[in-house]
VOBA-1610 file (N, C-alpha, C; in pm, whole numbers, padded with zeros to 5 digits, always signed):
BEGIN
Unk+01838+00310-02195Unk+01932+00198-02097Unk+01799+00236-01971Unk+01739+00138-01925Unk+01688+00165-01788Unk+01742+00261-01649Unk+01613+00265-01587Unk+01624+00385-01492Unk+01740+00319-01400Unk+01673+00208-01336Unk+01752+00152-01220Unk+01912+00108-01259Unk+01932+00138-01410Unk+02084+00135-01424Unk+02160+00252-01381Unk+02115+00351-01322Unk+02206+00507-01343Unk+02247+00486-01203Unk+02361+00534-01214Unk+02451+00600-01071Unk+02484+00451-00991Unk+02541+00352-01097Unk+02586+00197-01027Unk+02711+00232-00960Unk+02739+00321-00975Unk+02891+00330-00850Unk+02862+00368-00738Unk+02951+00291-00636Unk+02910+00311-00479Unk+02969+00410-00451Unk+02892+00515-00364Unk+02911+00593-00291Unk+02974+00591-00125Unk+03072+00648-00053Unk+03075+00646+00093Unk+02972+00640+00123Unk+02929+00551+00220Unk+02797+00582+00351Unk+02816+00686+00400Unk+02674+00718+00451Unk+02611+00851+00483Unk+02692+00871+00651Unk+02712+00990+00671Unk+02725+00982+00802Unk+02655+01062+00841Unk+02532+01130+00787Unk+02455+01207+00850Unk+02309+01131+00785Unk+02222+01115+00877Unk+02110+01073+00835Unk+01969+01193+00890Unk+01889+01195+00766Unk+01752+01255+00813Unk+01631+01159+00772Unk+01564+01172+00870Unk+01465+01086+00876Unk+01318+01191+00864Unk+01240+01221+00693Unk+01170+01280+00686Unk+01027+01263+00684Unk+00938+01254+00749Unk+00800+01209+00737Unk+00708+01308+00653Unk+00587+01218+00563Unk+00528+01321+00541Unk+00418+01437+00621Unk+00366+01351+00730Unk+00314+01448+00818Unk+00384+01372+00952Unk+00227+01379+01049Unk+00277+01319+01154Unk+00181+01211+01219Unk+00158+01172+01132Unk+00012+01065+01125Unk+00085+00960+01182Unk-00016+00828+01212Unk+00057+00689+01278Unk+00091+00638+01162Unk+00058+00617+01026Unk+00148+00546+00938Unk+00312+00554+00929Unk+00357+00706+00897Unk+00490+00719+00878Unk+00538+00718+01005Unk+00482+00765+01134Unk+00551+00734+01264Unk+00576+00569+01267Unk+00489+00453+01211Unk+00538+00318+01184Unk+00632+00292+01155Unk+00620+00360+01030Unk+00753+00314+00908Unk+00884+00371+00946Unk+00926+00494+01021Unk+01009+00521+01064Unk+01095+00475+01180Unk+01004+00443+01260Unk+01002+00365+01398Unk+01085+00226+01359Unk+01028+00167+01272Unk+01053+00041+01260Unk+01207+00041+01187Unk+01223+00188+01114Unk+01329+00172+01031Unk+01509+00212+01160Unk+01428+00295+01248Unk+01527+00346+01355Unk+01554+00209+01417Unk+01522+00116+01447Unk+01530+00016+01541Unk+01670-00070+01456Unk+01643-00051+01315Unk+01753-00132+01211Unk+01919-00058+01265Unk+01902+00070+01290Unk+01988+00128+01241Unk+02061+00147+01388Unk+01989+00165+01513Unk+02006+00242+01672Unk+02133+00213+01730Unk+02250+00098+01675Unk+02335+00072+01753Unk+02461+00098+01622Unk+02435+00182+01530Unk+02520+00154+01426Unk+02548+00321+01431Unk+02668+00368+01437Unk+02749+00490+01400Unk+02710+00581+01280Unk+02624+00646+01315Unk+02556+00731+01202Unk+02465+00861+01312Unk+02521+00972+01293Unk+02414+01086+01343Unk+02226+01081+01288Unk+02189+01149+01299Unk+02034+01081+01281Unk+01970+01224+01369Unk+01861+01259+01254Unk+01745+01335+01276Unk+01623+01322+01247Unk+01497+01360+01285Unk+01394+01320+01232Unk+01285+01466+01221Unk+01214+01444+01110Unk+01143+01593+01055Unk+01057+01527+00971Unk+00929+01617+01032Unk+00819+01631+00925Unk+00765+01716+00824Unk+00740+01684+00720Unk+00738+01782+00622Unk+00630+01887+00605Unk+00533+01863+00682Unk+00424+01989+00702Unk+00453+02105+00822Unk+00563+02057+00904Unk+00615+02159+01008Unk+00731+02287+00974Unk+00698+02389+01056Unk+00725+02513+00942Unk+00913+02463+00987Unk+00962+02417+01070Unk+01096+02370+01058Unk+01177+02306+01015Unk+01078+02229+00912Unk+01143+02129+00811Unk+01208+02157+00718Unk+01205+02321+00635Unk+01313+02340+00557Unk+01453+02376+00601Unk+01451+02427+00718Unk+01552+02448+00816Unk+01614+02310+00853Unk+01556+02237+00879Unk+01645+02063+00916Unk+01678+02036+00784Unk+01624+02033+00635Unk+01667+02006+00552Unk+01766+02060+00523Unk+01807+02208+00495Unk+01942+02275+00461Unk+02046+02220+00533Unk+02012+02181+00654Unk+02118+02134+00719Unk+02184+02003+00708Unk+02074+01921+00633Unk+02124+01792+00612Unk+02137+01800+00432Unk+02162+01895+00382Unk+02236+01893+00223Unk+02380+01897+00223Unk+02425+01807+00233Unk+02562+01746+00166Unk+02600+01616+00151Unk+02738+01643+00082Unk+02744+01485+00016Unk+02722+01355+00130Unk+02783+01399+00241Unk+02785+01311+00373Unk+02666+01274+00420Unk+02537+01311+00328Unk+02395+01320+00409Unk+02306+01215+00343Unk+02234+01146+00410Unk+02107+01074+00289Unk+02012+01110+00393Unk+01887+01180+00354Unk+01763+01189+00353Unk+01635+01073+00319Unk+01613+01047+00412Unk+01522+00916+00395Unk+01361+00969+00371Unk+01304+00996+00299Unk+01165+01049+00287Unk+01027+00947+00305Unk+00965+00930+00396Unk+00846+00822+00396Unk+00713+00924+00324Unk+00681+00886+00239Unk+00544+00948+00165Unk+00575+01019+00029Unk+00469+01070-00002Unk+00493+01148-00146Unk+00515+01294-00093Unk+00457+01350+00003Unk+00484+01485+00040Unk+00614+01526+00095Unk+00656+01408+00153Unk+00819+01428+00223Unk+00929+01429+00105Unk+00890+01338-00013Unk+01006+01325-00148Unk+00987+01451-00193Unk+00872+01508-00221Unk+00825+01688-00252Unk+00920+01743-00190Unk+00930+01793-00086Unk+00963+01883+00020Unk+01142+01855+00000Unk+01198+01728+00026Unk+01300+01696-00008Unk+01382+01709-00135Unk+01316+01670-00246Unk+01330+01677-00382Unk+01373+01872-00383Unk+01284+01933-00325Unk+01288+02079-00362Unk+01387+02191-00258Unk+01423+02127-00150Unk+01504+02174-00050Unk+01617+02101-00065Unk+01674+02063-00160Unk+01835+01971-00180Unk+01889+01963-00230Unk+02044+01972-00276Unk+02072+01944-00417Unk+02222+01836-00404Unk+02251+01833-00291Unk+02384+01775-00242Unk+02341+01590-00194Unk+02274+01582-00110Unk+02221+01487+00014Unk+02178+01372-00098Unk+02215+01280-00077Unk+02140+01157-00105Unk+02012+01110-00070Unk+01911+01078-00152Unk+01755+01081-00092Unk+01756+00913-00132Unk+01701+00856-00057Unk+01617+00742-00037Unk+01444+00750-00030Unk+01383+00723-00127Unk+01227+00743-00126Unk+01155+00603-00037Unk+01133+00586+00049Unk+01004+00463+00094Unk+00863+00518+00134Unk+00781+00441+00136Unk+00670+00419+00140Unk+00579+00505+00032Unk+00611+00486-00084Unk+00560+00586-00204Unk+00504+00463-00293Unk+00418+00522-00350Unk+00421+00428-00464Unk+00500+00470-00607Unk+00504+00338-00682Unk+00607+00383-00786Unk+00555+00490-00910Unk+00426+00507-00903Unk+00379+00601-01016Unk+00408+00767-00951Unk+00385+00759-00813Unk+00412+00889-00737Unk+00541+00918-00769Unk+00652+00846-00769Unk+00778+00831-00749Unk+00817+00901-00874Unk+00774+00829-00998Unk+00814+00854-01106Unk+00739+01031-01177Unk+00655+01078-01153Unk+00566+01172-01169Unk+00715+01242-01075Unk+00747+01270-00989Unk+00797+01368-00884Unk+00934+01361-00966Unk+01037+01278-01029Unk+01134+01247-01051Unk+01186+01259-01184Unk+01089+01259-01285Unk+01035+01231-01423Unk+01170+01302-01462Unk+01143+01430-01481Unk+01219+01517-01537Unk+01371+01577-01497Unk+01439+01487-01393Unk+01503+01569-01311Unk+01622+01532-01346Unk+01753+01613-01367Unk+01860+01564-01400Unk+01958+01462-01320Unk+01915+01501-01172Unk+01978+01426-01059Unk+01947+01319-01037Unk+01888+01262-01139Unk+01867+01091-01044Unk+01919+00982-00988Unk+02054+01006-01026Unk+02155+00930-00952Unk+02165+00946-00775Unk+02095+01036-00758Unk+02169+01097-00625Unk+01989+01042-00503Unk+01897+01009-00587Unk+01774+00980-00579Unk+01733+00831-00611Unk+01747+00724-00469Unk+01700+00599-00516Unk+01529+00586-00398Unk+01548+00457-00455Unk+01367+00432-00382Unk+01349+00317-00372Unk+01242+00275-00281Unk+01164+00130-00277Unk+01056+00133-00249Unk+01010+00116-00401Unk+00853+00141-00422Unk+00752+00044-00282Unk+00661+00075-00256Unk+00588+00044-00161Unk+00504-00081-00228Unk+00463-00080-00321Unk+00369-00210-00399Unk+00494-00324-00455Unk+00415-00434-00399Unk+00549-00572-00448Unk+00524-00541-00642Unk+00637-00576-00660Unk+00673-00577-00841Unk+00504-00700-00904Unk+00526-00655-01027Unk+00433-00726-01128Unk+00486-00880-01091Unk+00579-00882-01138Unk+00628-01015-01143Unk+00616-01130-01046Unk+00599-01036-00939Unk+00613-01132-00785Unk+00445-01129-00784Unk+00398-01021-00823Unk+00220-01032-00799Unk+00141-01170-00912Unk+00210-01225-01020Unk+00181-01288-01071Unk+00212-01409-01030Unk+00346-01446-00969Unk+00353-01575-00872Unk+00241-01564-00797Unk+00221-01490-00748Unk+00153-01495-00574Unk-00012-01567-00643Unk-00012-01485-00742Unk-00201-01489-00781Unk-00223-01633-00863Unk-00074-01695-00920Unk-00074-01799-00981Unk-00073-01929-00847Unk-00023-01899-00767Unk-00006-01989-00642Unk-00166-02001-00550Unk-00165-01871-00542Unk-00306-01866-00453Unk-00456-01903-00484Unk-00451-01855-00629Unk-00565-01885-00730Unk-00559-02012-00844Unk-00610-02078-00802Unk-00606-02200-00943Unk-00667-02160-01051Unk-00689-02178-01137Unk-00739-02129-01291Unk-00737-01998-01383Unk-00703-01915-01276Unk-00685-01773-01338Unk-00554-01766-01424Unk-00617-01724-01552Unk-00493-01733-01653Unk-00495-01575-01708Unk-00568-01497-01696Unk-00556-01340-01751Unk-00623-01274-01670Unk-00561-01138-01676Unk-00606-01056-01572Unk-00565-00908-01626Unk-00659-00825-01583Unk-00690-00687-01608Unk-00590-00598-01566Unk-00562-00511-01595Unk-00469-00395-01502Unk-00604-00272-01561Unk-00625-00173-01475Unk-00704-00077-01530Unk-00601+00074-01437Unk-00574+00138-01535Unk-00522+00266-01509Unk-00559+00383-01577Unk-00487+00520-01508Unk-00538+00640-01561Unk-00489+00652-01725Unk-00358+00623-01736Unk-00320+00615-01860Unk-00324+00501-01986Unk-00301+00418-01905Unk-00317+00294-01975Unk-00146+00229-02026Unk-00068+00296-01944Unk+00084+00305-01951Unk+00176+00226-01832Unk+00093+00179-01773Unk+00166+00108-01644Unk+00227-00002-01698Unk+00215-00078-01785Unk+00294-00210-01843Unk+00372-00130-01868Unk+00398-00014-01970Unk+00498+00010-02099Unk+00604+00080-01991Unk+00562+00181-01886Unk+00604+00208-01757Unk+00710+00102-01713Unk+00685-00039-01636Unk+00719-00096-01611Unk+00833-00176-01686Unk+00825-00192-01844Unk+00928-00202-01946Unk+01069-00097-01930Unk+00979+00058-01912Unk+01088+00128-01908Unk+01183+00131-01822Unk+01118+00096-01708Unk+01216+00129-01561Unk+01278-00026-01559Unk+01275-00137-01631Unk+01332-00261-01656Unk+01311-00342-01529Unk+01181-00288-01514Unk+01102-00445-01467Unk+01039-00521-01547Unk+01043-00652-01535Unk+00964-00766-01635Unk+00800-00711-01664Unk+00771-00655-01743Unk+00651-00632-01726Unk+00526-00802-01819Unk+00584-00864-01885Unk+00535-01010-01907Unk+00622-01120-01839Unk+00547-01221-01766Unk+00551-01330-01717Unk+00494-01422-01767Unk+00528-01529-01778Unk+00493-01655-01844Unk+00381-01726-01785Unk+00378-01661-01642Unk+00266-01726-01553Unk+00096-01686-01585Unk+00116-01542-01656Unk-00049-01471-01686Unk-00044-01388-01774Unk-00169-01360-01840Unk-00146-01291-01935Unk-00238-01145-01874Unk-00128-01045-01885Unk-00219-00918-01818Unk-00242-00846-01983Unk-00421-00793-01944Unk-00405-00638-02041Unk-00444-00567-01994Unk-00396-00443-02027Unk-00452-00283-01974Unk-00532-00205-02012Unk-00586-00128-01947Unk-00708-00063-01982Unk-00678+00107-01929Unk-00677+00176-02026Unk-00687+00276-01986Unk-00819+00331-01959Unk-00834+00466-01866Unk-00982+00542-01840Unk-00921+00685-01904Unk-00991+00757-02008Unk-00929+00861-02049Unk-00992+00963-01991Unk-01148+00930-01964Unk-01207+01045-01887Unk-01262+00971-01706Unk-01314+01042-01627Unk-01371+01000-01502Unk-01493+00926-01530Unk-01578+00973-01631Unk-01715+00918-01665Unk-01692+00796-01720Unk-01607+00738-01770Unk-01559+00623-01832Unk-01536+00542-01742Unk-01520+00549-01611Unk-01447+00446-01563Unk-01556+00336-01504Unk-01679+00302-01471Unk-01770+00197-01479Unk-01739+00122-01621Unk-01765+00204-01746Unk-01742+00118-01861Unk-01637+00060-01869Unk-01512+00125-01828Unk-01382+00021-01860Unk-01401-00066-01754Unk-01399-00049-01655Unk-01388-00208-01560Unk-01521-00303-01583Unk-01575-00281-01640Unk-01699-00381-01693Unk-01650-00431-01823Unk-01566-00392-01888Unk-01501-00458-01986Unk-01418-00536-01909Unk-01288-00463-01847Unk-01181-00565-01792Unk-01253-00664-01739Unk-01404-00667-01645Unk-01451-00752-01614Unk-01509-00843-01695Unk-01552-00860-01801Unk-01592-00966-01893Unk-01467-01019-01957Unk-01344-00934-02012Unk-01250-00988-02088Unk-01147-01083-01975Unk-01148-01060-01832Unk-01051-01132-01760Unk-01068-01204-01687Unk-01042-01322-01592Unk-01079-01387-01518Unk-01033-01307-01347Unk-00989-01222-01362Unk-00966-01148-01264Unk-00921-00983-01277Unk-00878-00913-01153Unk-00864-00785-01181Unk-00719-00707-01109Unk-00620-00642-01183Unk-00568-00649-01049Unk-00531-00497-01015Unk-00543-00429-00902Unk-00548-00315-00895Unk-00406-00257-00856Unk-00383-00150-00912Unk-00233-00088-00925Unk-00259+00031-00831Unk-00152+00072-00759Unk-00132+00194-00702Unk-00153+00337-00795Unk-00326+00349-00825Unk-00341+00471-00934Unk-00439+00588-00811Unk-00410+00653-00774Unk-00506+00741-00740Unk-00600+00800-00833Unk-00580+00829-00947Unk-00719+00889-01030Unk-00813+00770-01071Unk-00750+00605-01021Unk-00852+00562-01060Unk-00938+00475-00897Unk-00859+00425-00809Unk-00874+00378-00686Unk-00874+00496-00574Unk-00990+00514-00541Unk-00958+00652-00445Unk-01115+00623-00345Unk-01119+00743-00261Unk-01244+00720-00144Unk-01375+00722-00222Unk-01358+00760-00321Unk-01500+00825-00413Unk-01536+00691-00546Unk-01448+00645-00572Unk-01466+00519-00663Unk-01446+00404-00603Unk-01389+00340-00540Unk-01372+00221-00480Unk-01536+00166-00480Unk-01630+00181-00442Unk-01746+00106-00366Unk-01759+00107-00558Unk-01777+00171-00656Unk-01881+00164-00756Unk-01782+00051-00798Unk-01657+00020-00783Unk-01569-00045-00875Unk-01572-00185-00849Unk-01621-00180-00650Unk-01614-00324-00614Unk-01743-00386-00717Unk-01863-00314-00695Unk-01984-00333-00732Unk-02016-00384-00861Unk-01907-00331-00945Unk-01908-00318-01048Unk-01835-00502-01115Unk-01739-00525-01067Unk-01642-00632-01061Unk-01764-00710-00954Unk-01791-00728-00893Unk-01901-00809-00793Unk-01987-00891-00902Unk-02025-00781-00960Unk-02152-00837-01062Unk-02117-00925-01153Unk-01991-00875-01196Unk-01920-00983-01296Unk-01866-01112-01250Unk-01919-01118-01156Unk-01784-01224-01082Unk-01653-01237-01088Unk-01621-01150-01110Unk-01463-01116-01142Unk-01385-01027-01001Unk-01323-01140-00968Unk-01244-01112-00850Unk-01113-00966-00843Unk-01127-00900-00770Unk-01005-00809-00742Unk-00923-00842-00658Unk-00794-00856-00711Unk-00663-00843-00632Unk-00618-00753-00573Unk-00613-00685-00434Unk-00546-00537-00411Unk-00441-00508-00359Unk-00399-00364-00321Unk-00249-00365-00286Unk-00290-00290-00166Unk-00357-00334-00075Unk-00391-00282+00052Unk-00498-00388+00176Unk-00479-00371+00314Unk-00566-00443+00377Unk-00660-00330+00366Unk-00693-00219+00342Unk-00826-00137+00335Unk-00906-00158+00220Unk-00832-00246+00107Unk-00889-00285-00036Unk-00947-00409+00019Unk-00903-00490+00069Unk-00983-00633+00131Unk-01110-00586+00189Unk-01094-00513+00277Unk-01200-00463+00319Unk-01295-00438+00278Unk-01296-00337+00172Unk-01394-00264+00101Unk-01432-00387-00034Unk-01396-00506-00027Unk-01440-00588-00159Unk-01347-00654-00204Unk-01232-00666-00205Unk-01125-00727-00269Unk-01121-00872-00242Unk-01111-00945-00292Unk-01095-01141-00278Unk-00946-01100-00205Unk-00868-01093-00199Unk-00722-01038-00160Unk-00670-00947-00196Unk-00566-00907-00119Unk-00515-00791-00135Unk-00334-00872-00074Unk-00215-00816-00180Unk-00052-00847-00143Unk-00033-00700-00093Unk+00035-00672-00012Unk+00102-00526+00051Unk+00199-00574+00189Unk+00294-00425+00196Unk+00361-00457+00227Unk+00339-00328+00359Unk+00299-00399+00489Unk+00317-00310+00601Unk+00371-00227+00626Unk+00342-00107+00738Unk+00452+00015+00774Unk+00609-00011+00795Unk+00589-00135+00919Unk+00654-00188+00966Unk+00750-00279+00852Unk+00692-00328+00787Unk+00758-00397+00662Unk+00865-00313+00587Unk+00755-00189+00516Unk+00883-00110+00464Unk+00979-00044+00569Unk+00965-00013+00693Unk+01071+00049+00750Unk+01165-00072+00773Unk+01129-00170+00818Unk+01215-00257+00834Unk+01333-00274+00705Unk+01260-00312+00602Unk+01339-00318+00448Unk+01468-00187+00467Unk+01418-00045+00452Unk+01477+00030+00424Unk+01617+00031+00520Unk+01529-00002+00651Unk+01650+00015+00793Unk+01769-00088+00745Unk+01762-00209+00727Unk+01804-00329+00667Unk+01937-00297+00569Unk+01849-00222+00474Unk+01947-00148+00383Unk+02051-00003+00411Unk+02012+00046+00482Unk+02079+00178+00552Unk+02204+00105+00586Unk+02177+00030+00669Unk+02223-00031+00785Unk+02366-00123+00716Unk+02294-00208+00650Unk+02427-00290+00533Unk+02519-00218+00499Unk+02465-00064+00402Unk+02527+00053+00382Unk+02661+00086+00468Unk+02634+00124+00553Unk+02707+00159+00704Unk+02808+00049+00740Unk+02759-00074+00756Unk+02851-00173+00798Unk+02965-00212+00647Unk+02878-00170+00527Unk+02986-00207+00380Unk+03044-00073+00368Unk+03024+00008+00481Unk+03083+00166+00436Unk+03097+00203+00274Unk+02956+00192+00227Unk+02945+00242+00107Unk+02777+00285+00063Unk+02743+00346-00024Unk+02612+00389-00050Unk+02601+00358-00207Unk+02513+00252-00231Unk+02464+00229-00365Unk+02340+00293-00396Unk+02362+00326-00511Unk+02211+00405-00546Unk+02116+00261-00610Unk+01987+00249-00543Unk+01897+00151-00547Unk+01726+00216-00619Unk+01687+00125-00700Unk+01558+00208-00710Unk+01499+00017-00792Unk+01379+00004-00682Unk+01307-00133-00696Unk+01190-00145-00606Unk+01088-00251-00610Unk+00984-00248-00574Unk+01021-00349-00392Unk+00928-00288-00300Unk+00942-00386-00216Unk+00967-00554-00203Unk+01054-00623-00143Unk+01026-00740-00127Unk+00961-00794-00024Unk+00923-00768+00065Unk+00860-00817+00213Unk+00658-00773+00154Unk+00607-00882+00178Unk+00475-00882+00192Unk+00432-00961+00283Unk+00240-00898+00316Unk+00204-01029+00349Unk+00065-01015+00240Unk-00024-01091+00248Unk-00139-01120+00203Unk-00249-01133+00293Unk-00351-01080+00256Unk-00544-01063+00376Unk-00573-01114+00288Unk-00715-01187+00311Unk-00801-01261+00204Unk-00900-01232+00245Unk-01061-01214+00178Unk-01153-01192+00218Unk-01245-01301+00213Unk-01275-01408+00328Unk-01335-01528+00301Unk-01484-01481+00242Unk-01535-01375+00283Unk-01713-01384+00231Unk-01702-01323+00107Unk-01593-01255+00044Unk-01581-01297-00117Unk-01538-01404-00190Unk-01481-01443-00100Unk-01429-01604-00176Unk-01552-01671-00211Unk-01650-01680-00095Unk-01754-01759-00058Unk-01861-01732-00168Unk-01874-01600-00191Unk-01994-01532-00322Unk-01944-01565-00447Unk-01808-01582-00455Unk-01775-01578-00607Unk-01714-01759-00571Unk-01733-01818-00491Unk-01758-01944-00529Unk-01551-01998-00558Unk-01453-01921-00515Unk-01335-01938-00564Unk-01264-01923-00446Unk-01173-02056-00419Unk-01111-02117-00300Unk-00973-02081-00356Unk-00934-01977-00204Unk-00787-01899-00191Unk-00707-02009-00136Unk-00596-02062-00159Unk-00490-02139-00067Unk-00423-02011+00000Unk-00409-02073+00118Unk-00378-02002+00222Unk-00244-01986+00219Unk-00184-02098+00147Unk-00017-02064+00153Unk+00016-02136+00021Unk+00148-02088-00024Unk+00167-02167-00150Unk+00206-02323-00155
//
């Protein structure tokens, strides 16, 4: 049974809400401020905390109850929330699917842990690529363990779509990174980047973009920063979108007086295009479907 089928029975809506940010940076502030706007007039007691603060654990202990919901923004917040709660429901947001699975894979209390992954689903990405880029039929995916598509299947998310053919390439060692991207670029008409810090990080992004550019193979990224770094286009959810989507989920639960487990990708996104890369690769990107 896929993980998303767990804990389908509804629970009473939370009466107390803790918003836990991974740090006090701008990104998580934007996420949680957008979330709060959706619930500001609803009858729920709420508080905020920062995972890196000394007071975070004490605040968490005060919100570890069956009537409580802890919303974690980012990886560090989820890690702390899991370590210091036993009864509260948790909603993880602003987190990649891979990071969420790494933190929860061995847990026996998955029924109380919900998530809205920050990346757009593979099926939706395929639709966007087909709508925006003509003539793209095969897309390469490079991941650290070569298990991205298999993980999507285990999670109950479609990993095969009729619009495109996906081929996945694992990177067994960091030294193999450029060789793998060279092969993927030669064998596919585009590369789809998925959030994997082992592959896409500050130290590797320039080398990756140069390798794919030399092969005339466009990269479809998952953040605005990747568009600036040389991706042809990126599809992503902004911090405001992530917070608004989570806020509406909570608001709907409060109005319906029931909380139900959820485990899915974000359904809101924006598309950015790098016109310079499009001109250089001689690719026409449609502005809208």
